Residue, then its C-alpha position, 0 to 999 in steps of 0.5 A: m499545507r503543502i502535501v506531496v503524493t509520489g507514486a500519484s498515478g498508482f492506483l492508491g495514489r489516484l485514490l489517496a489524491d481524490a481523498l485529499t482534494r475532495a477534504g481540502a484539509f489535513g489534519g484540520a489544516p487546509i491544504s494550500r497545494l497538493v503536489l502529485v508526483d510520478r513517473v508516468a502521467s495519470p490516466g485522469d486528474p483527481h477531483r479538484a474541489g478547490t484544492p490547487v494542484q501541481v503535477v510532476h512527471g519524471e523521475l523523482p530524483e531528477h525532480l527533487d528540486a522541483v518537489f522542495a522548491e517551497p517547503v513540503d509539510v507532508l509527504f506520502h511516499l508510495a511510489a515503489a518497485v514491487s515484489a515480482e519486479c525486484e526479485a526479477d531485477f535486484d538492481l531495479g528495486m535498489r534504485a526505485n525503492v532504497d535510492v529514491t527513498r533516501a533522496l527524499l530523506e535527504a531532502a527533507r533533512a536539508q529543509s529541516a536543516s535550513g530552518g524549514p519545517v520538519m516534514r511529515l512522511l507516511f512511508a507505504g511499507s508492506v507486510a513483505v517485511y516478514g518471512s517464515h523460515p524454519a530457523l525463525p518461524l512465524p508466531a500464530a499471530v504477527s505484530e509490530t514486535t515480530v522479528a522482521a526477516p524478509r524472504s524476498s528482495y522487495g521485503t528487504q528493500k522495504l525493511m531497509c527504508e523502514q529503518l532509515i526512516a525510523d533513524c531520521t525520525r529519532r535524529g529529528f530529520v523528519d516526522g516519519r510514519v510507517a503503514r505496512l499495507m496488506t495485499v490490496a484487493v480487489r484492485p481495478g484496471k490492468p494487472n501489475a508485477a506484484a507477485s500477489g496481483f492474482l490475488s486480484g486477478i482472479v476476481r477482477e478478470p472473471l468478472a470482465g469475462l476474461p480468464a484468469v490463472c491462479p499460481v498458488d494451492p487454493a489452500l494457501e491462507v492471505a491476508l487481504s485488504s480492500p482499498r477503501r480499507t488501505l485508504e483509511g488506514i494511511l490516512r489515520v496513520a499519517e493525520a494521527e497525532r503521537g503520544t500515548g492513548p486512543g487515537r494516537l500514534e505511541g513509540p516508533l513502531p510501524v503499524n501493520l494495518p488490519g488484514l482479513t485472513v481468508s484462504v484462495a479457496d474462499m475467495l473463490a467460493t465467495l465468487r462463485q457465490v456472489a456472481g455464479d458458475t460461469v464466472a467462477d469457472r473462468v479461474t483455472l489452477a497452474p501452479d507457480p512455484a516462484v509466486e507461491a514462494i514469495v507470497g506463501s512466505w508472507p504471513a496471513a494472521f496478525d495481531h491488530r492491537r496498534a491498529t486498533a488503537l487508531g480505530l481502524t478494523p479490518d474488512p469484516s469478510f471477502r464478501s463484503v470486499l467483493l461487493d465493494y468492488l462490484t459498486d465502486h467499479p460496475d463498468a468493470v463487470a461483463a454482466p450483472p452478477r446473479 
């Protein structure tokens, strides 16, 4: 089985590559080769565990021949321009999100048309496809049947890709699955250009001894998922067999991965409880209407029945999310929490 991961040098891409190489198998079948694709080099190689790894660096459309030089059985499409980038540069978002996804689908379509396997495609979607508008208010708990009405270019582009993948799946070109990701926190490393990046920054930076800015009203509620739960969800949706019943992927709808509903104020209070006043006092409030307009348009409460049927559950509390981060990244903490 040949598996491709796009965006493999990103945070989730590296976690996924490491998980696949450690497992050495996907859906019970051994992985014969793992192809890691990204426009930039990864800061570290994944754990090999005996799985042959091929690395492809550069713009994806320019390297499709290399990616599809041999049949691709499974492709995890994580590469994307993120929310604030897309809002600042519409053309960038269309190229990086819509055009690249269409190019991948065309290559997969050509593969199946020539007698090759119908590629299984896991697309990393986003809850940014939803948006609150006075003319179309969101329900108390959002589900996959809620009308998607994005309020950002990023959300619109993700929804366009979802619909294109659904049509290609209907026509038998690919076996497409969409896992809509919640905001992933706490992310290690440097800040990215996502509008929601501050949700990691207000925890990560203070723990590292650095100041951080909270650009939204602390009363704002958000839906979060830890890296551990997000990775589990991506793999579960990708591996699930189609059909009815527990553990199977039923129908054409995307899957909203489970999210923990928490206010920013609760996040900051948990940081204070776990790490102490000195750490928590490194966060200052500085409202940014542009950031709040994007993040505030996303729903914070979800009906998780579709994910639950696949055996997925949200993080139990933000305290557990924070403790996971401290366990997984001890070197990122300036001083041990009290």
